[in-house]
C-alpha positions in Angstrom: -0.4 0.0 -0.7 3.1 2.5 1.0 4.2 1.4 -2.3 1.5 2.2 -4.5 1.3 5.8 -3.1 4.9 6.5 -3.8 4.4 5.7 -7.1 1.2 7.7 -7.2 2.5 11.0 -5.8 5.5 10.7 -8.5 3.2 10.1 -11.4 1.7 13.0 -10.5 3.9 15.6 -9.9 5.3 14.3 -13.9 2.2 14.6 -15.4 0.9 17.8 -14.4 4.5 18.8 -15.6 3.7 17.7 -18.5 0.2 18.5 -18.6 1.6 22.3 -18.1 -0.1 23.2 -14.5 3.3 23.9 -13.9 6.8 26.1 -15.5 9.2 24.1 -17.5 12.4 24.7 -17.2 15.6 23.0 -19.2 18.8 22.1 -17.8 19.8 20.2 -14.8 21.4 21.3 -11.7 25.1 20.5 -11.1 25.8 22.0 -8.2 26.5 18.6 -5.2 26.7 18.1 -1.6 30.5 19.6 -0.6 32.9 17.0 -0.2 35.5 17.0 1.9 38.1 18.1 -0.7 36.0 20.7 -1.8 35.6 21.9 1.9 38.7 22.3 1.8 38.6 24.5 -1.5 35.9 26.7 0.3 38.1 27.2 3.5 41.2 27.9 1.0 39.1 30.7 -0.9 38.0 32.8 1.9 41.7 32.4 3.7 42.9 33.3 0.3 40.0 36.7 0.0 40.9 37.7 3.7 44.6 37.7 2.6 44.0 39.8 -0.1 41.7 42.2 2.3 44.8 42.4 4.4 47.5 43.0 2.1 44.8 46.1 0.6 44.4 47.0 3.8 47.7 47.4 5.0 49.0 49.5 1.8 45.1 51.7 2.9 46.7 52.5 6.0 50.2 53.3 4.7 48.6 55.5 2.0 45.5 56.6 4.5 45.1 61.4 4.0 43.4 62.9 5.9 40.7 64.4 4.0 37.5 64.2 6.0 36.5 62.9 9.4 39.6 60.3 11.1 37.7 57.4 11.1 37.0 56.8 14.9 39.5 54.1 16.6 37.5 50.3 17.5 39.0 48.0 20.4 37.9 46.2 23.3 34.1 46.9 24.2 33.5 48.8 21.1 30.2 47.6 19.4 29.5 48.1 15.2 25.9 47.9 13.7 25.8 47.2 10.2 22.6 47.0 8.5 23.0 45.0 5.3 21.7 43.8 2.0 21.9 40.1 2.5 21.5 36.9 -0.2 20.9 33.8 1.1 21.7 31.6 -1.6 20.4 26.8 -1.1 23.3 24.9 -2.8 20.5 22.0 -2.4 20.0 19.5 -5.4 19.2 16.1 -3.5 17.7 13.3 -4.6 13.6 12.7 -3.7 13.0 9.1 -2.4 10.0 7.2 -2.0 9.0 6.1 1.4 11.2 2.7 0.7 14.3 4.1 -0.5 13.4 4.2 -4.5 14.7 7.1 -6.5 11.9 9.2 -7.7 13.7 10.4 -10.4 13.0 13.8 -9.0 15.6 16.3 -6.8 14.9 19.5 -4.9 16.0 22.6 -5.4 15.7 25.6 -3.3 15.7 29.3 -4.7 17.4 31.9 -4.1 16.5 34.8 -1.3 17.5 38.4 -0.9 16.4 40.7 2.1 17.4 43.2 4.8 19.1 42.0 7.7 21.1 43.4 10.4 24.2 42.7 12.0 26.2 43.1 15.7 29.7 42.9 15.7 30.9 43.4 19.3 35.2 43.4 20.1 35.9 41.6 23.4 39.2 42.2 23.0 41.0 44.3 20.7 42.0 42.1 17.6 38.9 39.4 18.5 35.1 40.1 17.8 31.3 38.2 18.1 28.8 38.8 15.2 25.2 38.0 14.9 23.5 38.4 12.4 19.6 38.7 12.5 17.0 38.9 9.2 14.7 36.2 7.5 14.5 35.5 3.8 11.7 33.1 1.8 12.4 30.8 -0.7 10.5 28.6 -2.7 11.3 24.3 -3.1 10.5 22.5 -5.9 10.8 18.7 -7.4 12.9 18.9 -10.3 13.6 15.8 -13.1 13.9 15.8 -16.6 10.7 17.6 -17.7 9.0 18.0 -14.5 9.7 21.0 -12.5 7.0 21.0 -9.8 6.7 24.2 -7.1 5.9 22.1 -4.0 6.5 24.7 -0.6 7.1 28.1 -0.1 8.6 28.9 3.4 10.5 31.9 5.2 13.9 31.2 7.3 15.1 32.2 9.8 19.0 31.9 9.9 20.8 33.2 12.7 24.6 32.8 12.9 27.2 33.8 16.0 30.7 33.7 15.0 33.9 34.8 16.4 36.2 37.1 14.3 40.1 37.9 14.3 40.4 41.2 12.7 44.4 41.7 12.6 43.9 45.4 12.0 40.7 46.6 13.0 41.9 50.6 12.4 43.2 50.5 9.2 41.7 51.8 6.4 40.6 48.3 5.1 40.0 46.5 8.3 39.7 42.5 6.9 38.6 39.8 9.4 37.7 36.0 9.0 35.4 33.7 11.3 34.0 30.7 12.3 30.6 30.0 14.4 26.9 28.5 14.0 23.7 28.9 12.9 20.1 27.6 13.4 18.2 27.2 11.0 14.1 27.6 11.9 11.7 27.0 9.1 8.3 29.1 9.6 5.1 30.6 7.7 5.2 27.9 5.1 2.6 27.1 2.3 2.5 24.2 0.6 1.6 24.8 -3.1 0.1 22.6 -6.0 -1.9 20.0 -3.4 1.8 18.3 -1.8 1.9 18.6 1.9 6.1 19.5 3.1 7.5 18.9 6.4 11.1 20.4 6.7 13.0 19.9 10.3 14.8 22.9 12.0 18.2 22.3 13.0 22.1 23.5 14.2 25.1 23.6 10.9 28.3 25.4 10.9 30.1 28.4 9.3 33.1 30.0 7.9 33.2 34.0 6.8 35.5 36.1 5.6 35.0 40.1 4.9 36.0 43.8 5.4 34.9 47.0 6.8 36.3 50.3 4.8 36.9 53.0 7.6 35.2 55.5 5.6 35.0 58.7 8.1 33.8 59.3 12.0 31.5 55.8 12.6 30.3 55.0 9.2 32.0 51.9 7.3 31.3 50.0 4.2 31.1 46.3 5.0 31.6 43.2 2.9 31.2 39.8 4.2 30.3 36.6 2.6 29.5 32.9 4.8 29.5 29.2 3.8 26.9 27.2 5.7 27.1 23.6 5.7 23.1 22.8 7.3 21.0 19.5 6.1 17.6 19.4 7.2 15.0 15.9 6.1 11.9 17.1 4.1 8.9 14.7 4.3 6.1 15.2 1.3 2.7 14.1 1.7 2.9 12.3 5.1 6.1 10.2 3.9 5.6 9.1 0.6 8.5 10.9 -0.2 11.5 12.2 1.3 14.8 14.0 0.9 17.7 14.3 3.0 18.5 18.0 2.1 22.3 19.6 2.0 20.8 23.3 2.0 24.6 24.8 2.7 24.2 28.7 1.4 26.6 30.8 0.6 25.9 33.9 2.8 26.9 37.2 1.1 26.1 40.8 2.5 27.0 44.7 1.6 26.0 47.0 4.0 26.8 50.5 6.1 28.1 50.2 9.8 27.7 52.3 12.2 30.6 52.0 15.7 29.5 52.6 18.9 
């Protein structure tokens, strides 16, 4: 009985796509779950970016002029509040299987979203800071495979991230930093689509970070930031008739303006 239900839902997904009820997009997705090698490449990319920003900061510190108000220094006890525009870019491309574990021929696709966020960076020491970000993004979940492209769910995600940052030159004109920490993915206000019922599990993940503040004048900074997060969730469709272990593993990229306190 369970197997027949799974097969019925797979047929429904495919039939509705062919009938034109849903949009059909050509081209398979190509992003896979990060292996250990890709994890190393991600770390290397973040460290390389931080190294470039460090060199830029050193150069700008030597060449900075006295034009405008001098940037306010930061150190232990300082707080930077940053208003950002943030993109959460999931990398999910995981198989949807039946309750018995058979491949349905479909994969999960989770859309990107951009939203305003706030970042709070508190200096626990002159070169060490703790950052927390707060914001929510909305993402569409689709089932894709061959000619099938079905929207099954839309959900808001609250992904608070807390990182410990190392800032080698906090008062340089360009002040780079790297960080590592934890995240929590909380799904809320979900809306099922096209007759499907989807449940997603909340949970913890880990994050790496690289970025820089450009100390432009007085208490004001411009900020660029990139985080790579690793997070898995279990998705259940129609009471488990179909399911997927989804590796969201999003990039979280931001630009914004900060103020020192």
